[in-house]
C-alpha positions, 0 to 999 in steps of 0.5 A, spaced: 450 492 583 455 487 583 453 484 577 453 490 573 460 492 576 463 485 574 459 487 567 462 493 566 469 491 567 469 486 562 467 490 557 472 495 558 477 489 558 475 488 550 480 489 545 480 496 541 481 492 535 476 486 533 480 480 533 477 477 526 481 475 520 482 481 517 485 484 524 489 478 525 492 479 517 492 486 516 494 490 523 500 492 523 501 499 526 508 501 525 510 506 520 509 504 513 504 499 516 497 498 517 492 500 523 486 496 524 480 499 528 474 497 530 467 502 529 462 498 532 456 495 528 452 500 526 447 500 520 451 504 516 458 504 514 461 510 519 465 515 514 473 515 517 479 520 515 486 520 517 491 526 516 485 529 512 484 523 507 479 518 506 479 511 509 477 504 507 472 502 511 469 494 511 464 490 514 467 483 516 462 477 515 458 477 521 462 482 525 463 490 526 465 495 521 473 496 521 477 502 518 483 500 514 488 505 515 495 506 511 500 509 516 505 513 513 513 511 513 515 517 517 510 516 522 513 517 529 511 512 534 506 513 539 499 515 539 495 517 532 488 518 531 483 518 526 476 521 526 471 517 525 464 521 523 468 527 526 469 524 533 477 522 534 479 514 535 486 513 537 490 508 536 498 507 537 504 506 532 510 502 534 516 501 531 520 498 526 527 498 524 528 498 516 535 496 513 539 500 508 541 498 500 546 501 496 545 500 489 551 502 483 547 505 477 551 506 470 546 511 468 548 518 472 542 521 469 538 516 474 541 519 480 542 526 478 537 528 472 538 534 468 533 540 468 529 536 461 529 530 465 526 534 472 521 537 468 519 531 465 519 527 472 516 533 476 510 531 470 510 524 472 510 525 479 504 529 479 500 525 474 502 519 479 500 522 485 493 524 483 492 517 481 494 514 488 489 520 491 483 517 488 478 514 492 472 510 489 466 507 492 467 500 490 468 495 495 474 491 495 473 484 492 478 481 498 483 484 502 488 478 502 492 479 496 494 474 491 502 474 490 502 478 482 508 474 480 510 467 482 517 467 485 521 469 492 521 476 495 527 480 494 528 488 496 523 489 502 518 495 503 522 501 506 529 500 505 533 506 506 536 507 498 543 510 497 544 510 489 551 511 487 552 513 494 547 518 495 541 517 499 534 518 495 527 516 497 526 509 501 523 503 497 516 504 497 514 497 494 516 490 494 520 487 490 520 480 487 526 476 484 523 473 477 526 473 470 523 477 464 517 476 461 514 473 467 506 474 467 504 479 473 497 478 475 492 482 478 492 481 486 485 483 487 479 485 482 480 492 480 480 498 475 486 500 471 486 507 473 492 509 469 497 507 464 505 510 462 511 509 460 515 514 466 523 516 467 524 512 474 518 507 474 518 505 467 512 502 464 507 502 469 500 500 471 496 503 477 489 498 479 484 501 483 481 495 488 476 500 491 476 506 497 483 508 496 486 501 496 490 502 490 496 497 487 502 499 482 506 495 478 512 498 474 519 496 470 514 492 466 517 490 459 509 489 456 503 492 458 497 487 456 491 492 459 488 499 458 485 505 461 479 503 465 479 496 464 476 492 469 480 486 471 478 480 475 482 477 480 489 473 477 487 478 470 493 478 466 497 486 467 503 485 464 510 482 464 516 483 468 521 487 465 527 492 466 524 499 463 526 505 467 531 506 473 532 498 475 538 494 475 535 488 472 529 484 471 524 484 477 517 485 479 516 492 483 509 492 487 506 498 491 500 499 495 497 504 496 492 506 502 488 513 503 494 516 499 500 513 503 505 507 501 504 502 505 507 494 506 505 490 500 507 484 504 502 485 509 497 483 504 500 476 502 502 474 510 509 475 509 510 482 514 516 481 518 516 486 524 
């Protein structure tokens, strides 16, 4: 009996997260981050949802199923839960401080657009939101991404932004300080699901890596892909520019999970707590 009690105690002491490579890389459970949930080793992949959206599920080689959950930037600290085959599985969201950024724009329409531009912005936002909401059955080729460009990181994810002194949405992606014309390459294999030239984002490409894991690249000077095109890891997407609302050439990259924009730095091993 005592040996049974010891075994049960050891089982209860096991960590809630799998301690494999994917967890070590991606498990950053903060607002705007990612939670990795261990789901056991059933024969079939469990179905997972979070806040009503399907969640990416992968099987780490030689290990159990994992749910890769994107956490919205406005999520309060404390307990959250996902549904795994209809049953709640809890996880804890920690805290993270995001700094402020103040930007001056000469084009005031990019701060307070007129009625015609607002109609355009609403139409374009709806189109992009539909792309973010897609959930394809394809399995991502890799979860440790390559950097889309070879250059230093500049403006980080989550920064509170003030344009001409007026607060607007936080920075939903990660910027790289690189010059105009720098090649932008796919951080992982995927399918081009949206190509456009938008009021705020300029020339833009969305790439679906599988199961709600989506990259968005914007402010490009040139687009080198077509809608529906399949990309290999490292495939050319386009060239860095300063189209849309940009103060100069740079590469802006968004990563979305379960229709939630999360910190791309997590996927390239550059997350800062």
